[in-house]
C-alpha positions, -999 to 999 in steps of 0.1 A, spaced: 0 0 0 15 33 -11 11 63 12 12 99 2 41 117 18 44 154 26 82 150 25 100 147 -8 135 139 -21 158 169 -16 140 183 14 159 193 45 147 173 76 153 171 113 152 137 131 128 141 160 131 107 177 154 77 179 192 73 183 199 102 158 175 127 174 184 163 166 205 154 135 197 172 103 201 161 67 188 161 32 164 133 20 183 112 -5 155 86 -13 119 80 -4 108 44 0 70 48 -4 61 11 0 79 8 33 70 42 47 107 51 51 133 77 40 170 76 35 185 108 50 221 120 44 243 113 74 215 97 95 213 61 107 248 52 94 254 15 90 285 -6 83 283 -30 54 309 -55 43 314 -54 5 332 -79 -16 361 -69 -37 353 -62 -74 375 -52 -103 365 -15 -99 359 -16 -61 384 -23 -34 359 -38 -10 361 -38 27 338 -22 53 317 6 38 296 30 59 263 40 43 229 55 53 201 32 64 165 40 61 145 58 89 107 57 94 89 88 81 73 94 115 107 100 131 115 131 109 100 165 105 107 190 78 131 218 87 116 252 85 134 273 58 133 304 81 141 292 116 156 258 107 134 242 135 111 212 129 78 221 113 47 205 100 38 206 63 5 220 49 -9 225 15 -24 257 0 -33 271 -34 -16 302 -48 -33 330 -67 -25 313 -100 -42 281 -89 -11 260 -82 -10 237 -52 21 241 -31 35 228 2 42 253 30 59 251 65 32 256 91 57 271 116 65 302 95 41 300 65 71 299 41 63 282 7 85 251 1 77 244 -36 85 270 -62 
């Protein structure tokens, strides 16, 4: 079951719960079917990779996924966690906005 998310790839988010609480990063991927996000520099995991002709192999550190409920969008003005709302502009386009400051996110 696919859920509609208010957070998209490229958004700046703040982790609001879990072991990485307070960390900030950019959304790299959205996994809609699982309800999870991959955020840059958050939930770092070590993975063992086999050596390949173009890759030296060894222990590689990469981002794991985090549940969507554990992050909040970072307000563009104050850089604090904010909820996301939708509104229509004068020309009729539907845009997302940060409820904390009223700043429009999509342009």
